[in-house]
C-alpha positions in Angstrom: -40.3 49.6 -40.5 -40.5 47.3 -43.6 -36.9 46.1 -43.1 -37.6 45.3 -39.4 -40.6 43.3 -40.4 -38.6 41.4 -43.0 -35.8 40.7 -40.5 -38.4 39.4 -38.0 -39.8 36.9 -40.5 -36.2 35.8 -41.4 -35.5 35.1 -37.8 -38.9 33.4 -37.0 -39.2 31.3 -40.2 -35.5 30.6 -40.9 -35.7 31.9 -44.5 -33.3 34.1 -46.4 -33.9 37.8 -46.5 -34.3 37.7 -50.3 -37.3 35.3 -49.8 -39.3 37.9 -47.8 -41.0 40.4 -50.2 -42.8 43.5 -49.0 -46.2 43.7 -50.7 -47.5 46.9 -49.1 -46.9 49.2 -46.2 -49.6 51.5 -44.8 -49.3 54.0 -42.0 -51.9 53.5 -39.3 -52.7 54.3 -35.6 -53.2 51.3 -33.3 -55.4 51.7 -30.2 -52.9 50.2 -27.8 -49.2 49.7 -27.2 -49.4 46.1 -28.3 -50.1 47.3 -31.9 -53.5 45.7 -31.9 -52.0 42.2 -31.3 -52.0 41.8 -27.6 -52.1 38.3 -26.0 -54.6 37.2 -23.4 -51.9 37.2 -20.7 -50.4 40.5 -21.7 -51.1 44.0 -20.4 -51.3 46.6 -23.1 -51.4 50.3 -22.5 -54.5 51.8 -24.1 -53.0 54.7 -26.0 -53.0 55.7 -29.7 -49.8 54.3 -31.1 -48.6 55.4 -34.6 -47.2 52.6 -36.7 -47.4 50.5 -39.9 -49.3 47.6 -41.2 -47.0 45.8 -43.6 -48.0 42.9 -45.8 -45.3 40.5 -46.7 -45.0 37.4 -48.9 -42.8 34.4 -48.3 -43.0 31.7 -51.0 -46.7 32.5 -51.7 -47.6 32.7 -48.0 -48.9 36.1 -46.9 -48.0 37.6 -43.5 -49.4 40.8 -41.8 -46.9 42.6 -39.7 -47.7 45.4 -37.3 -44.8 47.7 -36.3 -44.5 50.9 -34.3 -43.5 54.1 -36.1 -39.8 53.3 -36.1 -39.9 49.5 -36.6 -38.4 48.9 -33.2 -41.4 46.8 -32.1 -42.7 44.2 -34.6 -45.6 41.7 -34.2 -46.8 39.4 -36.9 -50.4 38.0 -37.0 -50.3 34.3 -36.2 -46.6 34.3 -35.2 -46.8 35.6 -31.7 -45.0 33.7 -28.9 
């Protein structure tokens, strides 16, 4: 999941993979299928979803990524479309 979060930031920010550092990764359980980061116009299934909260650093800027258990779904606080 950490690698998926790093790759997400590389794509979104246009930075090199080496510029994205993993600060911490903590297992958690989100209360919905949107990993706790659903948008107002989005329908999220209310179900316990195992996943990770991953803190990343890019040139001194902190980012909080939420992923599902496998890293297939990645959402970053403040970078949602």
